[in-house]
N, C-alpha and C positions, 0 to 999 in steps of 0.2 A: 325235309320238311314234314312230310306225312309221319315220318317214324318219330321226329321229336313231338310232333302233336299227340301221337298216341301214347309216347312215355309222359308227356304231361298229364293227359287225362287219366293214364294208368296210376300215377303218382297221387292224383287227387282221390282215387277210389275210396280208400281206407278212411282219411279224415272226413270224406263227405258223408260214408254211411253212419260214422259215429255222430256226425253233426244232425243228420236227420233223425237219429235217435233221441238225441238232446232236445230238437224241436218237438218231437213227439211227446215226449214226456210232459214240456211246458204246454203243448196244445191240450193234451188230457187234464192237466192240472187247470187250465182254464176254462175247459167245457164243462168238467163234470166237479170241479171243486175238490179233488182228491189232493190232498196235502203230501208231498212226497219227500219234504223236508228231512224226515227222520231217515231216510236215505243215505244222508249224509255223514260225515264223520264225527261221532261224539267222542272227543279225546278221553282216553283211559276209562272207557265205557264198553262193556261186552257189546252191547247194542249198536255200537258205534264202527265195529270191526267190518261189516259189509260195506260201509262207506268208503273204505279204501279203493273197492273196484267202482261202486256207484255214484261217489260224490261228483264226478264230471258231468254226470247226466242230468244233475239237478240243479235248477237256477231260481233265483227269487223274483222271476217275472220277465217278460219280454225284454225290458231295457236291460237288464242285466245279461240276457243271452244274446241279444244282438251286439252288444259290446264285446262278446267274447267270439261271436261265431266267426267274424273275418279274420281274425289273428290267428285262430287256431285251423281256419282252412288253408290260410297263406303259408303258415310256418309249417303245419303238417304237410303240406304237398312239397314244400320246399326240401323237408326231412326224405320224404320217399322218392324225391327226384334225384338229389344229389348223393343220398347214402343207402341207395336201394338194398345193397349188401345185408345192412345192418339196421336198416330203418325200423322194422317192426319191434326187434329187440330194445332199441332205444326208446322208442314209444311207450313200450310196456314199462321198461325200467323207468321212466320218468312218471309215468302214471301210479304205477306202486310206491316208490319211492317217496314221491311227494305227499300222497295220502297215508303212509306209514308214519311220517316224521309229524304231520299234523294229529294223528292219534296219539303219538307219544308227546307232543309238545305244544300243541294248541291249547287255546282257552276252553274253560267248561262250557261250551256251546256246540251248536249245530255247525258244521262248515259244511257248504255246497259250492257247487260251479267249477269249471273247468280251468279257472285262472292259472292254477298251480301247474298244470299240464303247459299251459301257455308260456308261463315263466321258465318251465324246464326247457321247452323247444328253443326258446330265444337263447338261453344260455349255451345250450348244446351248440347250435349251429354257429354261435359268435366264438366262441371257445375253440370248437373244433376247427373252425375255419385258420384260426392264428396257429393253432398247434402245428396244423399239417404243412403249412407255408405252401399251400396250392393256391395258385393265380385265382382259379374260379371261386375256390371256396373262401378264400380272402375276400374277394370283391362279395359274396354273399353275407360274409361277417360284417362288413361295412354298410351294407345295405340293411341288415338287421338292427345295427346300431343306430343307424339313421331313423329307421321307421319306430324302431321300439326301444330305444335307448332310454326315453324318459319313465318306463316301466320299473327302472332300478329304484326309483322313490316308492314304489308299492311294498317294499321289505320293510319299510320302515314303520311301527305302529304310530308315531307320533305324525305321521303325513296324512293321517286318515282322523278326521274330527269324529267322523261317524263310529260306531263302536260295532257295526256289523260288517266289516270289511275284515276277511281273514289275510292279514298279513303274513301270518304264519304259513298258510297255503304257498303264498307267493314266495316267502323266502326258501321254503322246503324244494320247491320246483326248481328254483334258481341253483340251488345247491346240488340237487340231482342233476341237471343238465351239466354242470361243471365235472361232476365227479365222472360221467358217462363219457363226456367228451375224451378225457384224459383214460379212462379205461379202455375206450375203442380206438384210441389214437392210432392203431398199428393195423386197424381194421378198416375195409371200406377203401374209398378213394384215397391215393396217397401224391404226394408232390411228384409232378413230372420230372425225370433226369434226363438232362441233355447229354450230347455225346461227347462234349468237352470234358464233363464230370467223370465218364467212364474213361476216358484217356488219362486224366490226373491219376485214376486209381491204378491203372496200368503201369504208370511210370514209378508210382509209389512201390508197387510191387517189384519191379525191376530193380529198384534202388535197395531195397531191403532184401533181396534175394540171397546175398551172402548170408545174413543172419538168420533166415529162414530154411531149417532143416528140409522142408518140404518140397523145395524149389531146387534141391541138388542131390547127389548122392551121398549117402553118409555110411561109413562104415564103422562097424563096432567090433569091439573084442570080446 
């Protein structure tokens, strides 16, 4: 139990550090009136390139940040807990790909917030759990679908009457998570194989041994 607690708290470390930085930016904005919006992504403008890295740290107020904080922390912790070997690669991949796609395909305005990363984490955890056919990860996929399944509407522009919602960031993150789920399907945790599956493999090898030169002596001339 103690080991699991340590692993859980360790898994939350990086998401929590990133979240603290997001809150620090918003507190500075609130306390000193410094506008960080221009650290977001400005599609197809050179001044918007740094936003590919910085966009997730900038939010449009405490309401926006609070709405993103819990999903980011929960999904980020789940990623680092269940996918320890590849978690950092996946997070960086989602972070960069979602920002790059917004820069190439977003509307001509400033895009801010960590929502794209949240969509990427959700889609990665969901599709990776299904692809791997692992009981634990499949259960996690169902939990993600239950908790955040309604997020799917966030990729459709007509769903938001407000014009200041970056559905492009949502869509970019969603696609990034799916791509990385397939790309890393053979890395990290895999489906547990049971003893009878190995026995079936052995039986197949025995049946095919006559036709397999590696299973018998072969004389050549």
